[in-house]
C-alpha positions in Angstrom: 62.2 166.0 -144.0 59.7 168.2 -145.8 56.4 166.7 -146.9 56.1 166.7 -150.7 53.3 168.8 -152.2 51.4 168.1 -155.3 50.0 171.6 -155.6 52.7 174.0 -154.4 56.1 174.2 -156.1 59.3 176.0 -155.2 60.9 177.5 -158.3 64.5 178.9 -158.4 65.5 180.9 -161.5 69.3 181.3 -161.8 71.8 182.9 -164.1 75.6 182.6 -163.4 75.0 182.7 -159.6 78.2 180.8 -158.8 78.5 178.3 -156.0 75.9 180.1 -153.9 73.1 178.5 -156.0 74.1 175.1 -154.8 73.9 176.2 -151.2 70.5 177.9 -151.9 69.1 174.8 -153.5 70.2 172.5 -150.7 68.6 174.8 -148.1 65.4 174.9 -150.2 65.3 171.1 -150.4 65.6 170.9 -146.7 62.5 173.2 -146.4 60.3 172.1 -149.2 59.6 169.5 -151.9 59.6 169.6 -154.8 62.1 172.2 -155.9 62.7 173.1 -159.6 65.6 175.2 -160.9 65.5 177.0 -164.2 69.1 177.7 -165.3 68.7 180.7 -167.6 71.6 180.3 -170.0 74.2 179.9 -167.2 77.7 179.3 -168.6 79.6 179.3 -165.3 79.5 175.6 -164.8 76.7 175.7 -162.2 74.1 174.0 -164.5 76.3 170.9 -164.7 76.8 171.0 -160.9 73.0 171.2 -160.4 72.5 168.3 -162.8 74.9 166.3 -160.6 73.0 167.3 -157.5 69.6 166.4 -159.1 71.0 162.9 -159.8 71.1 162.3 -156.0 68.0 164.3 -155.1 64.7 162.9 -156.4 62.8 166.0 -155.4 65.0 168.3 -157.5 64.4 169.0 -161.2 66.7 171.1 -163.5 65.3 173.0 -166.5 67.6 174.6 -169.0 67.4 177.7 -171.1 70.2 177.5 -173.7 70.5 181.3 -173.8 69.9 184.0 -171.2 66.3 185.2 -171.5 65.8 187.0 -168.2 64.3 186.1 -164.8 60.7 186.7 -165.9 61.2 184.4 -168.9 62.7 181.7 -166.6 59.7 182.0 -164.1 57.3 181.8 -167.0 58.9 178.6 -168.4 58.7 177.1 -164.9 55.1 178.1 -164.5 54.1 176.6 -167.8 55.8 173.3 -167.0 54.4 173.3 -163.5 50.8 173.8 -164.9 51.4 170.8 -167.2 52.5 168.8 -164.1 49.3 169.6 -162.2 50.7 172.3 -159.8 48.5 175.2 -159.0 50.9 177.6 -157.2 54.6 178.4 -157.3 56.9 180.3 -155.0 59.7 182.1 -156.9 62.9 182.1 -154.8 66.1 183.9 -155.7 69.2 181.8 -156.2 71.7 184.3 -154.7 71.1 183.5 -151.0 69.2 186.7 -150.2 66.0 184.9 -149.2 65.4 182.9 -146.0 64.6 179.3 -146.7 63.1 179.0 -143.2 60.1 181.1 -144.4 59.3 178.9 -147.4 56.8 176.7 -145.4 55.1 179.8 -144.0 54.5 181.3 -147.5 53.1 177.9 -148.7 50.9 177.5 -145.7 49.4 181.0 -146.2 48.7 180.1 -149.8 47.0 176.8 -148.9 44.7 178.8 -146.6 44.0 181.4 -149.3 44.6 179.8 -152.7 43.0 182.8 -154.5 45.8 185.2 -153.2 49.3 186.0 -154.2 51.8 186.0 -151.3 54.5 188.6 -151.7 57.5 189.2 -149.5 58.0 192.7 -147.9 61.7 193.0 -147.3 63.2 193.8 -143.9 66.5 195.3 -144.8 69.8 194.8 -143.0 72.1 197.6 -142.0 74.4 196.9 -145.0 71.7 197.2 -147.6 73.0 199.5 -150.4 71.5 203.0 -149.9 70.8 203.5 -153.7 68.9 200.2 -153.9 66.7 201.0 -150.9 66.0 204.6 -152.1 65.3 203.3 -155.6 62.8 200.8 -154.2 60.9 203.6 -152.6 60.5 205.4 -155.9 59.4 202.2 -157.6 57.0 201.4 -154.8 55.3 204.8 -155.2 54.7 204.3 -158.9 53.5 200.7 -158.6 51.1 201.9 -155.8 49.9 204.7 -158.0 49.3 202.4 -161.0 47.5 199.8 -158.9 45.4 202.4 -156.9 47.3 201.4 -153.8 46.1 197.8 -154.1 48.5 196.7 -151.4 51.8 195.5 -152.8 54.2 195.9 -149.9 57.3 196.0 -152.1 57.4 196.2 -155.9 60.8 194.5 -156.5 61.3 191.8 -153.9 61.8 188.5 -155.6 60.3 186.0 -153.0 56.8 185.8 -154.3 54.1 183.1 -154.4 51.8 183.1 -157.4 48.6 181.3 -158.4 50.0 179.7 -161.6 46.9 180.3 -163.8 46.8 184.0 -163.0 50.6 184.4 -163.5 50.6 182.7 -166.9 47.5 184.7 -168.0 49.0 188.1 -167.3 52.5 187.2 -168.5 51.2 185.8 -171.8 49.3 188.9 -172.4 52.5 191.0 -172.7 55.9 190.8 -174.3 57.4 192.8 -171.4 58.4 191.7 -167.9 60.9 189.2 -169.0 64.0 190.7 -167.3 64.5 193.1 -164.3 61.1 194.5 -164.9 59.4 191.2 -164.1 58.4 191.9 -160.5 56.8 195.3 -161.3 55.2 194.1 -164.5 53.7 191.0 -163.0 52.6 192.8 -159.8 50.8 195.5 -161.6 49.0 193.2 -164.0 48.0 190.8 -161.3 46.5 193.7 -159.3 44.6 194.8 -162.4 43.3 191.2 -162.7 41.9 191.6 -159.2 44.1 189.0 -157.5 44.2 189.7 -153.7 47.5 190.0 -151.9 49.1 188.8 -148.7 52.3 190.6 -147.6 54.8 188.8 -145.5 57.7 190.7 -143.7 60.8 188.8 -144.8 64.4 189.4 -143.8 66.7 190.0 -146.8 70.5 189.5 -147.0 72.9 191.5 -149.1 76.0 189.3 -149.5 79.5 190.7 -150.3 81.6 189.1 -153.1 83.7 187.5 -150.4 80.5 185.8 -149.1 79.6 184.6 -152.6 77.2 187.4 -153.4 76.4 187.9 -157.1 74.4 190.8 -158.7 73.4 191.3 -162.3 71.8 194.6 -161.5 72.8 197.4 -163.9 71.8 200.9 -162.6 71.2 202.7 -165.9 69.8 199.8 -168.0 67.5 198.4 -165.4 66.1 201.8 -164.3 65.4 202.7 -167.9 63.4 199.5 -168.1 61.4 200.5 -165.0 60.7 204.1 -166.2 59.6 202.7 -169.6 57.3 200.3 -167.8 55.7 203.1 -165.7 55.2 205.3 -168.7 53.7 202.5 -170.7 51.2 201.6 -168.0 50.2 205.1 -167.0 47.1 205.5 -169.3 45.9 202.0 -168.4 46.2 202.7 -164.7 44.1 205.8 -165.0 41.4 203.9 -166.8 41.4 201.1 -164.2 41.4 203.3 -161.2 37.6 203.4 -160.7 37.3 199.6 -160.7 40.3 199.1 -158.5 39.1 201.6 -156.0 35.7 200.0 -156.0 37.2 196.6 -155.3 39.4 198.0 -152.6 36.4 199.6 -151.0 34.8 196.1 -150.9 37.9 194.7 -149.2 38.8 192.6 -152.3 42.4 193.7 -152.5 44.0 192.2 -149.4 43.7 189.0 -147.4 44.1 188.8 -143.7 46.1 185.6 -143.2 
């Protein structure tokens, strides 16, 4: 059984993920305590199923959004409630079965040793990873690296990320953006600008077929427009911050050796 933590919370945002979310939550509960789930306007019946599961699992809490607001909004809701409950760090963990529950404790342990740092997953792709998604990440990674003066984010879009809650809330409340598919890039850039050091953790990622219960809400045109808009919006600010970011990097303040 996992040892409950009073400082580090596992947060799972979900929107119409189907039965896979129940499997993901059970695996998470076996690896960590407590686990919170934010159902972001789900109307596929999974919220009610999660409520039933929570009635038998004291370490599970279900939080509802009545309408779909986006992943970033769901994580922000969880972060605010976690801060009120006294937690200092949260690990965002996707509901679709892509992330390995066996690595949850490792992320948490790294954060306990270095509470000042954010701990980001760097995906290790399987052979069946969609080519367009892998290539798209390379483009996004370049622009995030450019806008953070190569601060050290190993992957700009991977969803398994551990944040210091105070830093995450501060950067997210300073912008109206980053509430949907752009959350990972937006939060990552702003946290680097804030000077939060990073730990990258190589993490296997699974791409599940529909037959395996895989669900994706990724929309090629809409979501890539969001990212292009993000990069254009941050371009002037990145140039202004480059001298300070480079100076901090030179002093070894950008990365933590776990």
